[in-house]
C-alpha positions in Angstrom: 0.0 0.0 0.0 1.4 3.4 -1.0 1.9 6.2 1.5 -1.3 8.3 1.6 -1.7 12.0 1.2 -1.8 12.4 5.0 2.0 12.8 5.0 1.7 15.7 2.6 -1.1 17.3 4.7 1.1 17.2 7.8 4.0 19.0 6.0 1.6 21.5 4.5 0.0 22.3 7.9 3.4 22.9 9.4 4.4 25.0 6.4 1.5 27.3 7.1 3.3 28.3 10.3 6.6 29.1 8.5 7.2 32.8 8.5 7.5 34.8 5.3 11.2 35.0 5.4 11.6 31.3 5.1 9.1 31.3 2.3 11.1 33.7 0.3 14.2 31.5 0.5 12.3 28.6 -1.1 9.2 29.9 -2.7 8.5 26.8 -4.8 8.8 24.5 -1.8 6.6 26.4 0.5 4.0 27.8 -1.9 0.5 27.2 -0.5 -2.7 27.8 -2.5 -5.0 29.1 0.3 -7.4 32.1 0.4 -5.5 33.8 3.2 -2.0 35.1 2.8 0.7 34.1 5.3 1.2 37.7 6.2 -2.4 37.7 7.6 -1.7 34.8 9.9 -1.0 35.1 13.6 1.3 32.3 14.9 0.2 31.1 18.3 2.1 27.8 18.6 2.2 24.2 17.9 0.8 21.3 19.9 1.3 17.8 18.7 -0.7 14.7 19.7 0.3 11.3 18.3 -0.6 7.8 19.3 2.6 5.8 18.8 2.3 3.6 15.7 -1.0 5.1 14.9 -2.3 8.3 15.9 -2.7 12.0 16.1 -0.9 15.2 15.6 -2.3 18.4 17.1 -0.7 21.5 15.6 -1.4 24.7 17.4 -1.5 27.7 15.1 -3.9 30.5 14.8 -4.9 29.6 11.3 -7.2 26.6 11.2 -8.9 26.9 7.9 -12.3 26.7 9.7 -12.6 30.1 11.2 -11.9 33.6 9.7 -8.8 35.4 10.8 -9.5 38.2 13.3 -7.1 41.0 13.7 -8.2 41.1 17.4 -6.2 37.9 17.9 -2.9 39.7 17.5 -0.9 39.6 20.7 0.1 43.0 21.9 2.2 44.2 24.8 0.4 43.7 28.1 -2.6 42.1 26.3 -3.6 38.5 26.7 -5.5 36.3 24.3 -7.4 34.5 27.1 -8.5 36.1 30.4 -7.7 32.8 31.9 -4.4 31.7 30.4 -4.8 28.0 31.2 -7.0 25.6 29.3 -7.5 22.0 30.4 -8.1 18.8 28.4 -8.5 15.1 29.0 -6.3 12.5 27.3 -7.3 8.8 27.5 -6.6 5.9 25.3 -6.8 2.2 24.5 -10.2 1.4 25.9 -10.5 -1.9 24.0 -14.1 -2.5 24.8 -14.9 -6.2 24.7 -18.6 -7.1 24.4 -17.8 -10.7 25.0 -16.2 -10.1 28.4 -17.6 -12.4 31.1 -17.0 -11.6 34.8 -16.8 -15.3 35.8 -14.2 -16.3 33.3 -10.5 -16.1 34.2 -7.9 -14.2 32.2 -6.3 -17.4 30.8 -9.4 -17.7 28.6 -9.3 -13.9 27.9 -12.4 -13.5 30.0 -14.7 -14.9 27.3 -17.3 -17.6 27.7 -16.8 -18.7 24.2 -13.2 -19.8 25.1 -13.7 -20.8 28.7 -13.1 -24.3 30.0 -13.7 -23.3 33.6 -15.0 -20.4 35.8 -13.0 -18.4 38.4 -13.8 -18.5 42.1 -14.6 -14.7 42.2 -16.5 -12.3 40.0 -14.7 -9.4 38.3 -17.4 -7.0 37.0 -15.1 -4.1 36.4 -12.4 -6.0 34.5 -9.5 -8.4 35.1 -5.8 -7.9 34.7 -4.9 -9.6 31.4 -8.3 -9.0 29.8 -9.9 -6.1 27.9 -12.6 -3.7 29.2 -16.1 -4.7 30.0 -18.9 -2.2 29.5 -18.9 -1.6 33.3 -15.3 -0.3 33.1 -16.0 2.0 30.2 -19.1 3.5 31.9 -17.3 3.8 35.3 -14.4 5.5 33.7 -16.6 8.1 32.0 -18.5 8.7 35.2 -15.2 9.2 37.0 -14.0 11.7 34.4 -17.2 13.6 34.7 -17.1 13.7 38.5 -13.4 14.6 38.7 -13.7 17.4 36.2 -17.0 18.7 37.5 -15.3 21.9 38.8 -12.9 22.2 35.8 -13.6 23.8 32.5 -12.5 21.1 30.1 -12.0 22.4 26.6 -11.6 19.2 24.7 -10.8 15.5 24.9 -8.3 13.3 23.1 -9.2 9.7 22.5 -6.2 8.2 20.9 -7.2 5.0 19.4 -8.2 1.4 20.0 -11.8 1.8 21.0 -12.5 -1.8 20.1 -11.1 -4.8 21.9 -8.4 -7.3 20.9 -9.1 -10.6 19.2 -12.3 -9.5 17.5 -11.6 -11.4 14.3 -12.8 -14.8 15.4 -15.3 -17.4 14.3 -17.9 -15.8 16.6 -17.0 -12.2 15.8 -15.6 -10.1 13.0 -15.4 -6.7 11.3 -19.0 -5.8 12.0 -18.5 -6.3 15.7 -15.5 -3.9 15.6 -17.8 -1.3 14.1 -20.4 -2.1 16.8 -17.8 -1.6 19.5 -16.7 1.7 18.1 -20.3 2.9 17.8 -21.0 2.0 21.4 -17.9 3.6 22.8 -18.5 6.8 20.7 -22.1 7.0 21.8 -21.2 6.6 25.5 -18.5 9.3 25.2 -20.8 11.7 23.4 -23.7 11.3 25.9 -21.4 11.8 28.9 -19.5 14.8 27.4 -21.9 16.3 24.9 -20.7 19.9 25.3 -17.0 19.5 24.4 -15.3 18.4 21.2 -13.8 14.9 21.3 -11.0 14.0 18.9 -10.8 10.3 18.2 -8.3 8.6 16.1 -7.9 5.1 14.5 -6.0 2.4 16.4 -4.8 -0.9 15.0 -7.8 -2.7 16.6 -10.3 -0.2 15.0 -9.8 -1.7 11.5 -11.6 -4.3 9.4 -8.8 -6.7 10.3 -5.9 -6.5 12.8 -3.5 -4.0 11.2 -5.5 -4.4 7.9 -6.1 -1.0 6.4 -9.2 -0.5 4.2 -8.7 -0.8 0.5 -9.8 1.7 -2.1 -13.3 0.3 -2.5 -14.0 0.0 1.3 -16.5 2.2 3.1 -14.8 1.6 6.4 -13.7 5.2 6.9 -17.2 6.4 5.9 -18.8 4.2 8.6 -16.3 5.4 11.2 -17.1 9.0 10.4 -20.8 8.5 11.0 -19.9 7.7 14.6 -17.2 10.3 15.0 -18.6 13.4 13.3 -20.8 14.4 16.3 -17.7 14.1 18.5 -15.3 16.0 16.3 -17.8 18.7 15.3 -19.3 18.8 18.8 -23.0 18.6 17.8 -23.9 19.1 21.4 -21.8 22.2 22.1 -23.6 25.4 23.1 -24.4 27.5 20.1 -23.7 24.6 17.7 -24.8 25.2 14.2 -24.3 22.9 11.3 -21.4 24.0 9.2 -21.4 22.3 5.8 -17.9 23.7 5.0 -16.4 22.1 8.1 -18.2 18.8 7.4 -16.9 18.8 3.9 -13.3 19.5 4.9 -13.6 16.7 7.5 -15.0 14.3 5.0 -12.4 15.1 2.3 -9.4 13.9 4.3 -11.0 11.3 6.6 -12.6 9.4 3.7 -9.3 9.5 1.9 -7.1 8.1 4.6 -8.7 8.3 8.1 -7.1 11.6 9.1 -8.5 15.1 9.6 -7.9 18.5 10.9 -10.2 20.6 13.1 -9.9 23.5 15.5 -10.4 24.3 19.1 -10.0 27.2 21.5 -12.1 29.5 19.2 -10.0 28.6 16.2 -6.6 29.4 17.8 -5.6 25.7 17.9 -5.5 23.5 14.8 -5.7 19.8 15.4 -4.3 17.5 12.8 -5.3 13.9 13.5 -3.1 11.4 11.7 -3.7 7.8 10.7 -0.1 6.8 11.0 -1.0 3.1 10.7 0.2 3.8 7.1 3.7 4.0 8.6 3.4 0.8 10.7 5.7 -2.1 10.1 2.8 -4.4 11.2 0.6 -3.5 8.3 0.8 -5.9 5.3 2.2 -4.2 2.2 3.8 -5.1 -1.1 7.4 -6.0 -1.6 7.9 -2.8 -3.5 6.9 -0.7 -0.4 8.3 -3.0 2.2 11.6 -2.0 3.8 13.5 -2.9 7.0 12.2 -1.5 10.2 15.1 0.0 12.2 13.2 2.1 14.7 12.6 1.3 18.3 10.6 2.1 21.3 11.6 -0.3 24.1 13.3 -2.5 21.6 10.1 -2.9 19.5 9.8 -1.5 16.0 6.7 0.5 15.2 7.3 2.6 12.2 9.4 2.1 9.1 12.6 4.0 9.2 11.9 6.4 6.3 8.7 7.6 8.0 10.5 7.9 11.3 13.2 9.9 9.7 10.7 12.3 8.1 8.7 12.6 11.3 11.7 13.2 13.6 13.0 15.7 11.1 9.7 17.7 11.3 9.3 17.6 15.1 12.9 17.8 16.3 14.9 19.5 13.6 12.6 21.8 11.6 9.9 22.7 14.1 11.2 21.9 17.6 10.7 25.6 18.5 7.1 25.5 17.5 5.9 22.2 19.0 4.5 22.4 22.5 4.1 18.7 23.1 3.3 15.3 21.6 1.0 12.8 23.2 1.4 9.1 22.3 -0.4 6.0 23.4 -0.8 2.3 22.2 1.8 0.9 24.5 -0.5 0.9 27.6 2.3 2.4 29.6 2.8 5.7 31.4 6.1 6.7 29.8 8.1 9.4 28.0 10.3 9.7 24.9 12.7 12.1 23.4 13.2 12.8 19.7 16.6 13.9 18.6 19.0 13.3 15.7 21.9 13.4 18.1 24.0 10.2 18.1 26.0 11.2 21.1 25.0 8.7 23.7 26.6 10.8 26.5 25.0 14.1 25.8 23.4 15.5 29.0 22.6 19.1 28.1 19.4 20.0 26.4 19.7 19.6 22.6 18.0 22.6 20.9 17.0 20.2 18.1 15.0 17.9 20.4 11.3 17.2 21.0 9.5 15.1 23.5 6.4 13.1 23.9 4.2 11.8 26.7 2.9 8.2 26.5 -0.5 7.8 28.0 -1.6 4.7 30.0 -4.6 2.6 29.0 -8.1 2.0 30.2 -7.9 -1.7 29.3 -6.0 -3.7 31.9 -4.9 -6.3 29.4 -1.2 -5.6 29.7 -1.0 -5.8 33.5 -1.8 -2.3 34.2 -4.5 -0.4 36.2 -6.9 1.8 34.2 -5.9 5.4 34.1 -6.5 8.8 32.4 -5.0 12.3 32.5 -6.2 15.9 32.8 -3.6 18.2 31.3 -3.1 22.0 31.5 -1.9 24.2 28.7 -0.9 27.9 29.1 -2.2 29.6 26.0 -0.2 32.7 26.6 3.2 31.2 27.1 2.2 28.4 24.7 3.5 25.7 27.0 2.3 22.6 28.7 2.5 23.3 32.4 1.3 20.2 34.1 -1.0 17.1 34.2 -2.8 15.1 36.8 -3.3 11.4 36.4 -6.1 9.3 38.0 -6.4 5.5 38.2 -8.5 2.7 39.5 -6.9 0.0 41.7 -8.6 -2.9 39.9 -7.6 -5.6 42.4 -9.1 -3.5 45.3 -12.2 -2.6 43.2 -12.8 -6.3 42.5 -12.2 -7.5 46.1 -14.5 -5.0 47.7 -16.9 -4.6 44.8 -16.3 -0.9 44.9 -14.6 0.9 42.0 -12.8 3.9 43.4 -10.9 6.3 41.1 -8.1 8.1 43.0 -5.3 10.6 42.3 -2.3 8.9 40.9 0.1 11.8 40.7 0.6 15.3 39.5 3.6 15.6 37.2 5.0 18.8 38.7 5.0 17.3 42.2 6.3 13.9 41.3 9.1 15.1 39.1 10.1 18.3 40.8 12.2 20.8 38.8 13.1 24.5 38.6 11.6 24.3 35.1 7.9 25.3 35.3 7.0 23.7 32.0 6.7 20.2 30.5 9.1 20.5 27.6 12.0 18.7 26.0 14.4 20.1 28.6 12.2 18.8 31.4 11.9 15.3 30.0 15.6 15.3 29.3 16.2 16.1 32.9 13.9 13.3 34.0 15.8 10.9 31.7 19.1 11.9 33.2 17.8 11.4 36.7 17.1 7.8 35.9 20.8 7.1 36.2 21.4 9.3 39.3 23.6 7.2 41.7 23.0 9.4 44.7 19.2 9.5 44.6 16.6 6.9 43.4 13.7 9.2 43.8 13.0 9.8 40.1 13.8 6.2 39.2 11.3 4.7 41.7 8.7 7.2 40.8 9.1 6.4 37.1 9.4 2.6 37.1 6.4 2.0 39.4 4.2 4.3 37.4 4.6 2.5 34.1 1.9 0.0 34.9 -0.1 2.7 36.8 0.4 1.3 40.3 0.2 -2.4 39.3 3.0 -4.9 39.8 6.0 -3.8 37.6 6.8 -6.2 34.8 10.3 -7.4 34.2 12.5 -4.6 33.0 16.1 -3.5 32.4 16.9 -0.1 33.8 19.4 0.8 31.1 17.1 -0.4 28.3 14.3 1.9 29.6 16.8 4.8 29.9 18.1 4.2 26.3 14.6 3.7 24.8 13.4 7.0 26.4 16.4 8.8 24.9 16.9 7.4 21.4 14.3 6.7 18.7 16.8 5.6 16.0 17.9 2.0 16.2 21.6 2.5 15.8 21.8 5.1 18.5 19.7 3.0 20.8 22.0 0.0 20.2 25.0 2.1 20.9 23.4 3.2 24.2 22.6 -0.3 25.2 26.2 -1.5 24.5 27.5 1.2 26.8 25.5 -0.1 29.7 26.1 -3.9 29.9 24.7 -4.8 33.3 21.1 -6.1 33.1 18.3 -5.6 35.6 18.1 -2.5 37.7 
């Protein structure tokens, strides 16, 4: 399968934010046929959201293509764009709703009656470690989000992929059940949060087959869009009026490749949602387009190297000064990554050509983790992420006492204290360096016990985690691993 136009759209969206001076140096490369001239645009910033192998980029600029430019948006001395400079949003991911979940069936049968040879000696109505999410867990999570954010003004929500459960392509299920699952999750989300836009993206389990992209004659993307248009366009938002232009723009790109752009914060933030499954090494493709995967996150290849190179070039080399943050998921781990072209495995100072990303934990407890979600804060004046607070459910305790309780996990600024008030590449670089601090284990203990969101840590190597956080390119990662030869940690 050839690479879709979505790659071109990302580059173009970022090109919009290039200033006129750069345009003049390479007019052919950066020529954009749009109604508004670049001189009329007011750059606010760039926010990126991506879900690992699969997901989203949120670009924060003033020009969205959906709202007219207002000269009142220009930032003047002693004048603020927002009276309240902080906006908050929710990020959650990997729900993996499983309609076949059975509270009596143990995890060795994937909690499905169709596979079960025996029942367990206790009931697990809210989910089991090692299985996907029952409807109870989905509904309880949404209620927890609503209760926790009751006194907060949440501006939008990120739902970064894998709404449907694993192992849906069986003799008792199939592609139609995947669509049913996505429809159910989307409806539940919209009914719980009808007054904020929700930006869903496609995960590898949200397809007609596992890592099987729709072909050119498929109506899969069209069906997904019927579930997601009310979320993206926020049909329940106050003052909502149907905008045929916005609908058309959404349809044009989503039906082409499962990606889209939209706007939030009164048009001051542009969200570009990618379907980066087209970059995934797991997707079947022809010999002509197949090439060796040499990229790593925790020693596992996700993207083909040519796509990784292009992406890292964009976020770390060309536009690192514009990108506020990136938000990944898919791994079901609470984690962090740095993007850099540096091959120096000893560098400890902040590389100006560096970007960072935050990996979100999952709702599904299938990979030995407690369910969790985040509420993040963004300063719209300083154009920086300033903090996030994470909440989780202790699934073992909830099951034992038949009482699902969502509690505070941690607040980033309190857990990883720093003189830097922002969450940026420098801050994540500092966290990364602290993992090898020989005089204090504070950061290391905080980090390693958070990866499974307060469930029992799985087997790990301290230096592998350090190197994986630091290097995205395989050769640099391998060099880093060779430097630290002692296993464990």
